[in-house]
C-alpha positions in Angstrom: 55.6 -2.5 10.2 53.9 1.0 10.6 55.1 4.3 10.4 56.1 6.6 13.2 53.7 10.0 13.6 54.7 12.6 11.2 57.1 15.2 12.4 55.0 18.0 10.9 52.7 19.9 13.1 50.0 22.3 12.2 49.1 25.6 13.9 45.4 25.2 12.6 42.6 23.5 14.0 41.3 21.7 11.1 37.9 20.9 12.9 37.4 24.7 13.9 34.7 26.8 12.4 35.6 29.7 10.5 38.8 30.8 8.6 42.3 30.1 10.1 45.8 31.0 8.3 48.7 29.3 9.9 51.5 27.1 9.4 52.7 23.1 8.8 55.7 23.2 10.7 58.5 20.8 9.5 61.4 20.9 12.2 64.8 21.2 10.7 68.4 21.4 11.9 71.0 23.0 9.7 73.9 25.6 9.3 71.6 28.6 9.1 68.8 27.5 11.9 69.9 24.8 14.5 66.5 24.7 15.8 64.6 25.6 13.0 61.4 24.9 11.0 60.1 24.9 7.4 56.9 26.5 7.5 54.5 25.7 5.1 51.7 28.2 4.8 47.9 26.9 5.2 44.4 28.2 5.3 41.4 26.4 6.6 37.8 27.5 6.0 35.1 25.7 7.4 31.4 26.0 7.7 29.1 23.2 9.3 28.7 19.8 7.9 29.7 19.0 4.3 32.5 18.0 1.9 36.2 18.6 2.3 38.2 19.9 -0.7 41.9 20.1 -0.5 43.5 22.8 -2.8 47.3 22.5 -3.7 49.7 24.7 -5.7 53.5 25.0 -5.6 54.0 21.0 -5.8 56.7 22.3 -8.0 58.0 25.5 -7.2 58.5 27.5 -10.6 54.6 26.7 -11.3 53.1 30.2 -10.6 49.7 29.8 -11.8 48.4 27.8 -9.0 50.4 29.3 -6.1 49.1 32.8 -7.1 45.7 32.0 -7.7 45.4 29.9 -4.2 47.5 33.1 -2.6 44.7 35.2 -3.7 41.9 32.7 -2.6 43.4 32.2 0.9 42.9 36.0 1.4 39.4 36.2 0.1 37.4 33.2 0.8 35.1 33.8 3.5 33.5 30.9 5.9 29.8 32.2 4.7 30.8 31.4 1.2 31.5 27.8 2.1 29.4 24.6 3.2 31.8 22.1 4.3 35.7 22.7 4.6 38.2 24.1 2.2 42.0 23.3 2.9 44.2 25.5 0.6 47.9 24.9 0.8 49.4 27.4 -1.9 52.9 26.1 -2.0 53.3 22.4 -0.9 57.3 22.3 -1.6 57.7 25.8 0.2 61.4 25.9 -0.1 61.5 25.0 -3.7 58.8 28.0 -4.4 60.7 30.3 -2.5 63.8 29.3 -4.5 61.7 29.6 -7.6 62.8 26.0 -8.4 61.0 22.8 -9.4 62.8 20.7 -6.7 63.8 21.6 -3.4 67.0 23.4 -2.5 67.0 21.8 0.8 67.4 18.0 -0.5 67.3 18.4 -4.3 63.9 16.5 -3.7 61.1 16.4 -6.4 57.9 16.4 -4.2 55.9 15.0 -7.0 58.2 11.9 -7.4 58.2 11.5 -3.6 54.9 9.9 -2.5 53.5 8.3 -0.4 56.7 9.7 1.6 58.5 8.9 4.6 58.4 10.6 8.2 62.0 9.5 8.3 63.3 10.4 5.0 64.1 13.8 3.4 62.7 17.0 3.9 60.6 16.4 0.8 59.6 13.1 1.8 58.3 14.2 5.1 56.4 16.9 3.4 54.8 13.9 1.1 54.1 11.8 4.1 52.1 14.2 5.9 49.8 15.1 3.0 49.6 11.1 2.2 48.7 10.1 5.6 47.0 13.6 7.6 45.5 15.8 4.9 44.3 13.3 1.9 42.4 11.2 4.4 40.5 14.0 5.6 39.3 15.0 2.0 36.8 14.1 -0.6 38.2 15.7 -3.5 41.5 17.0 -4.3 42.5 20.0 -7.0 46.3 20.2 -7.6 47.2 23.0 -9.9 50.4 22.5 -12.0 51.7 24.4 -15.0 54.8 23.8 -17.2 57.5 25.7 -14.9 60.5 27.2 -16.3 61.3 24.2 -19.1 57.5 23.7 -20.5 54.7 25.5 -22.0 51.3 23.7 -21.9 48.0 24.3 -23.2 45.6 25.1 -20.5 43.7 21.8 -19.2 42.4 20.0 -16.0 43.0 16.2 -16.2 42.2 12.8 -14.5 43.4 9.5 -15.5 42.4 6.0 -16.3 41.6 4.2 -12.8 40.6 0.6 -11.8 37.4 2.3 -10.4 35.1 3.4 -13.1 32.8 5.3 -10.8 36.3 7.0 -9.4 37.3 7.7 -12.8 34.1 9.2 -14.0 34.0 11.4 -10.9 37.4 12.7 -11.3 36.8 13.1 -15.3 33.6 15.0 -14.2 35.7 17.3 -12.1 38.1 17.7 -14.8 35.7 19.0 -17.2 33.9 20.9 -14.7 36.8 23.0 -14.2 36.3 24.8 -17.0 39.6 25.1 -18.9 39.8 25.6 -22.3 40.8 21.7 -22.7 40.1 18.7 -20.5 42.3 15.8 -20.7 42.5 12.1 -19.9 46.3 12.0 -18.9 48.8 9.3 -19.5 51.8 10.0 -16.9 55.2 8.2 -17.7 55.9 7.5 -14.1 52.7 7.5 -12.0 54.1 5.3 -9.0 55.4 8.0 -6.9 53.0 11.1 -7.8 50.7 12.6 -5.5 48.0 11.8 -8.0 48.6 8.0 -7.2 48.8 8.6 -3.5 45.3 10.4 -3.5 43.7 7.9 -6.1 44.6 4.8 -4.2 42.8 6.3 -1.2 39.8 6.3 -3.3 39.3 10.1 -3.5 38.6 12.4 -6.4 41.7 13.6 -7.9 42.0 16.4 -10.6 45.4 17.8 -11.8 45.9 20.9 -14.1 48.5 22.2 -16.4 47.6 25.7 -17.0 50.5 27.6 -19.0 54.3 27.7 -18.1 57.6 29.1 -18.9 58.2 30.1 -15.2 55.7 32.8 -15.1 52.0 33.6 -15.5 49.7 35.9 -17.4 46.5 37.5 -17.0 44.8 35.0 -19.1 46.2 32.0 -17.3 45.2 33.2 -14.0 41.9 34.2 -15.2 41.7 30.6 -16.3 43.1 29.1 -13.0 40.9 31.4 -10.6 37.5 30.5 -12.7 38.4 26.8 -12.6 39.0 26.6 -8.8 35.8 28.2 -8.2 34.1 26.0 -10.4 35.7 23.0 -8.9 34.3 24.4 -5.3 30.8 24.6 -7.0 30.9 21.3 -8.6 31.6 19.4 -5.5 29.2 21.2 -3.5 31.1 23.8 -1.4 30.1 26.9 -2.8 26.9 27.8 -4.3 26.9 29.3 -8.1 26.6 28.6 -11.6 29.7 26.8 -13.3 31.5 29.5 -15.7 32.4 28.3 -18.9 35.6 29.1 -21.3 34.9 31.6 -23.9 35.3 28.9 -26.7 33.9 25.1 -26.6 36.0 22.8 -24.4 37.9 20.4 -26.0 38.4 17.0 -24.6 41.8 15.6 -25.1 43.2 12.4 -24.5 46.7 11.0 -24.2 46.4 7.1 -24.4 50.3 5.9 -24.0 53.6 6.9 -23.9 54.1 7.7 -27.7 52.3 10.9 -27.0 55.5 12.4 -25.6 58.5 13.5 -28.0 61.8 13.2 -26.2 64.9 14.7 -27.9 67.9 12.4 -28.9 70.1 15.1 -29.3 71.5 18.1 -27.9 71.5 21.4 -29.4 69.2 24.4 -30.4 65.5 23.7 -30.5 63.5 25.0 -33.4 59.7 24.3 -33.0 57.8 24.3 -36.3 54.2 24.1 -34.7 52.5 26.6 -32.6 51.0 25.4 -29.0 47.3 24.4 -29.6 48.0 23.8 -33.4 46.8 20.4 -35.0 49.3 18.2 -36.3 49.3 15.3 -38.5 51.1 11.9 -38.3 54.6 12.3 -39.8 54.7 15.7 -39.9 57.7 17.6 -39.0 57.1 19.5 -35.6 60.8 20.3 -34.5 64.3 20.4 -35.8 67.3 20.5 -33.3 70.5 22.3 -34.6 74.0 21.0 -33.5 75.4 24.1 -31.8 79.1 22.9 -31.9 79.8 23.8 -35.8 77.9 25.6 -38.7 77.0 24.1 -41.9 75.3 21.0 -40.6 71.9 20.2 -41.4 69.5 19.9 -38.4 67.7 16.5 -37.2 64.1 16.5 -37.9 61.9 15.2 -35.3 58.2 14.1 -36.6 54.7 13.5 -35.2 54.0 9.8 -33.9 50.5 10.7 -34.2 48.2 13.3 -35.2 46.1 15.5 -32.5 47.0 18.9 -31.0 50.5 19.9 -29.8 49.5 20.1 -26.3 53.0 21.1 -24.7 56.3 22.3 -25.9 59.8 22.7 -24.5 60.1 26.3 -23.3 63.8 27.1 -23.5 65.3 26.8 -27.0 68.5 25.0 -25.7 67.7 21.0 -25.5 69.3 18.5 -24.3 69.2 14.5 -24.9 66.3 13.1 -23.1 64.3 16.4 -22.9 60.5 16.4 -24.0 60.2 18.8 -26.6 56.6 18.2 -27.7 53.4 16.2 -26.1 51.0 15.5 -28.6 47.2 14.5 -27.6 44.4 13.1 -29.4 41.1 15.5 -29.8 38.4 13.1 -28.7 35.5 15.5 -28.9 34.3 19.2 -28.5 32.4 19.5 -25.5 30.7 23.2 -26.5 
């Protein structure tokens, strides 16, 4: 049974030449606005024939590196610089971004766990459906900019995934390496079925994701990496002319082969990490301790690395609950410098 058309309408013409700034308008009706709309900002830059790239941030609303870099790009990218079409959506989940939350305050929806979406579903599911059925089919390559948000801090990397199509996998990995972050990653997702990544990859498109810092903020360094990477992505896929800019140090290629890369807490309490982000760890090494906050004088619970590699991500808040990921360890494949 075919789905009905999306209720979202665009105020931009995706086929028009030049630069357009507008909105994706999703009708809503609630206590604050009886005949209202969720207004998702969008910029389209088109110049002649060529590939189409979709650049997205704010899939999670508390991940600011991508949102900020794409807001800057939307106001500076000219049609004369582009050969083809660049579609920029700085805040996919605009309600979440405006609230500074990972998930939407309108329905509690996590956009990156809502794909392929539903035109008759919640606000978040309707947004996911529009990207799946309208925007992604227009595109050749997608760059989705993430970071750790309020609860994680992550070494800056661009990532691809293991795919059934070897050529699609190669093109995505080449794009991740070309992004030029300090690290490139072959990433294992704990639950990939409802991700934006999977919705794009199933349409045969090239998909590159990033993790570019975290802690619910951005820094001059993380923004510089993000902005350089976006430009590299556009150069690599033939939309903008120029030479790829390289990171200051040789790029390191990491692999997350399976779920054992994730270290998740089995206790609630106060978290002490004993290894800094980006440091090398050995299998069996103590990487964290969790202290019981209901009493003093009790020994902490130690967490040890199940594999050797690099501490690629860590929990940011010191308060930890059962089930929280406290560390991610990725294997070093090679230095690409």
